[in-house]
Every structure is written in C-alpha cells, then in structure tokens.
C-alpha positions, 0 to 999 in steps of 0.5 A, a space after each residue: 802580590 796576592 796570596 794566590 799568586 804567591 802560592 803559585 810562585 812558591 810551589 815546588 817544581 814537580 819531580 820528573 816522572 820515570 818516563 820523563 827521566 828517560 826521554 830522548 832529550 834528557 838522555 842527550 843532555 846527559 851526554 852533551 859534550 861527550 857524544 864522540 866518546 859515547 860513539 867511540 865506546 859503541 864502536 869498540 863494543 860493536 867491532 869487538 863482538 864482530 871480529 876477534 882480531 879487533 881488540 888485540 894488542 897487535 891490532 891496536 898498536 898498528 892502529 896507533 902507529 898508522 894514525 901518528 901522521 894523521 894525528 900530527 896533521 890534525 894538530 897542525 890544522 888546529 892552529 889556523 882553525 882556532 884563529 878563524 883561518 884555513 890552511 889547505 896547503 898542509 896535504 901538499 906540504 907534507 908530501 913536499 917535506 917527505 920528498 925533501 928529506 929523502 932528497 937530502 938523505 941522498 946528499 948527506 948521512 947526517 940524520 940530524 940534518 935530514 930530520 931538521 929539513 922538514 920542520 925548518 922548511 915547513 916553518 918557512 912555508 907556514 910563514 909564507 902562508 901567514 904573510 899572504 893571508 895577514 899582510 897581503 890580505 888574501 883569503 887564507 882559503 885561496 892563499 894556502 891552496 895556491 901555495 899547496 899547488 906550488 908545492 905539488 909542482 916542487 915535489 915533482 920537480 925535486 923527485 923527477 916523478 920517482 919514488 926515492 927509497 935509497 939511503 934513508 937512515 935507520 935512525 929515522 926509520 927507528 921512529 916507527 920501528 922501535 917501541 917503548 911500552 908497546 907503542 912506537 916512538 912516533 906515537 909517543 912523540 905525537 902524544 908529547 906534541 899534543 901535550 905541549 900544544 894543550 898546555 900552550 892553548 889552555 894555560 898560556 897567553 899565546 893560546 888565549 890570544 889565538 882563541 880571542 882572535 878566533 872569537 873576534 879579531 877586532 875585539 882582540 885588537 882593541 884589547 891590545 892583542 897584536 893580532 897580525 903577529 899572533 895570526 902569523 905565529 899560528 900559520 908558522 906553527 902549522 907549518 912546523 908541525 907538518 914538518 914533524 909529521 913528515 919525519 913520522 911519515 918517512 919513518 913509516 914508509 921508508 921511502 918518499 912517493 911524489 903522490 903522497 900527501 893530499 889524501 891526508 887533508 880531509 881526515 885531518 880536518 874531519 878530526 879537527 871539526 869533530 873534536 869541537 864536540 868534545 871537552 870544550 864544546 864549540 871550540 877547536 881543542 887538542 883533547 877533542 881532536 885526539 878523541 876524534 882521531 881515535 874514533 875515525 881510526 877505530 871506525 876505519 880499522 873495524 870496517 877493514 877487519 870486517 872485510 867491507 867493500 873498498 868503497 864503504 870506507 870513503 863513504 864512512 870518511 865522507 859521512 863523518 866529515 859532514 857530521 863533523 861540520 854539522 856538529 861544529 856549527 851547532 856547537 859554535 852556535 850554542 856557545 855564541 847564543 849562550 
C-alpha cells in the first residue's frame, strides 16, 4: 500500500454539516422504530389544541374503556400472525360468544358459568381452526373464513335474530361499570393480559418457538420444534383471548346483538400491522400493538370531537390500515435483508 493510499484510508471522516444533520433522511433515522409514537404525540398535541374536551380525564377514561375490546381482539390476532397465519374468524367468533353468554344467562344465574362459556368455547373454536389449518392443510385464510361464516349462522340461530338483554348479571357488567384508579376493570384486565402475553412471547421458549415458526417453519422443524403443536396452540390461544374479549363486550353493552362482531376484524388487524413499526421493528409484538391501538383510538376520538362528517372516520381507518400494511412489509423486508 502506498503512502498516498494509506493517507487516504487513515483520513478521518469529515463531520456532517448542520444542514446534513437536519436532512430529512437523518431526522427519519433518529425516529426509526418510534414512528407511531411520534405520530401519536403529534395527534395528541393537535387534538388538544383543536378541542378543549379532548385532554380531559372523562374523555380519556371513556376512550380506554371503549378500546378494551378492540385491544383484546388485537392481542388475539397477534398469535396466528406471529406464526405466519391469519385468523379471519375472530370477528364472527366474538359475536357468537357474546350471544352465547347472553343465552347462557337466560338459563342460569351463576356468573362464573356465564363468563366461562365464552373463553371455553372460544378455545374449542380456535382448536378447530388449528386442526383445519395444520392437519387438513387448508389455507388459514380460507379455513378461518369458513368457520367464521358458520359462526355467523350459529349466532343467528341461538338468538333467533333478536337482541338479548335480559338477565345479564351485574357481576359481569361491573367489569365495565366499576373502576380502579380511574380506569374500568376491563381496561386493567386488558393490560394484565397484554403483560402476560408480552412475557410469554419475549421470555419463554413458547414465544421463541412461535417466532421461529413465523420466520421459517422448515428451519424451526429441523431445529427440533414441534411445529404442528405450536401452530395449534397459537390458534387455540387466539380463540381463548377472543372469549375474554366477549366478556368485556357483553359487560360494556349489557346486551347481545346478533349483528355485533365482524366490524372489529379490520381495526384489530390494522393495530397488529401498525404495531410492527414499534418496539421490535419487523416483528408482530405486544407493545407495538398497544401503541398502535392507542394511536387509532386517539385518531378516532379526536375526529369525533371535531365533529367531522361520518364518512371521514372510515376513510381514516382505511388509510391507517393501508399505511400499516405498507409499514409492516417495509419493516419485515429490512429485517430479512439485514
């Protein structure tokens, strides 16, 4: 190597100029992995300036309570997504389970039996989804959609197409009406569930196996992971969590409507996709999903307080879903290419 070459190699890199430090690319690199948090902060500031009712305790408590069901549904869809599958039955499933618990309430006053009906049947439906996908090799997209359509018929059948509001026990509705430290019990239970799932996914072999299957099922199998069993447990966990969400939904409404449920599917998936951009970029994760849920809730609530036309909110939700999918794909591509 010549002296001239060595001099070129050893020369220290020139410090970036002030203009380079504030360039769009460098600014974006600073917030990489925290884009949703930055957007959330901007929305909070904007809605706080635009409406004096936004940043009030009553409004924020109501937002938290309303989002408890959506948040729990998002945690449910995370399980199949992590292993690379979809569960499109969750919207119909929660509608069926809410109606089932209301029907059970017409035959018994035991609140334990009523509140257990949703999670138990949800777990069984999740196992059916897993069985069809894992052992019968049906695409999860088709299998869970088919199960969801069956459940929608079941909801109409057990309700006879009617809203049921009689005999819902007060111990169940107290999940939404009673509060602790300013938040309803349903919100605290949702946070507890998120904490448990975070621990399972981040600190247990079960969580690592699920992520390994999502990365490459073949590689996970060759590494000794019982992939079929792990995939079954992911679908079962999704069904169980939807059953818990059914309790929160029945507690909030105090009644069961046969048309309830399918509208929760897209917000749950939008939050799950958007969560990929936060905490563990490129991976579906609990903390990222929670931030995404808050972002969507704040956006929806702020628009409502500003009195925007009714058709703006679906446009907002649809736009966020498209952006979320693009972000998820970009983050996943960056992780795979290193």
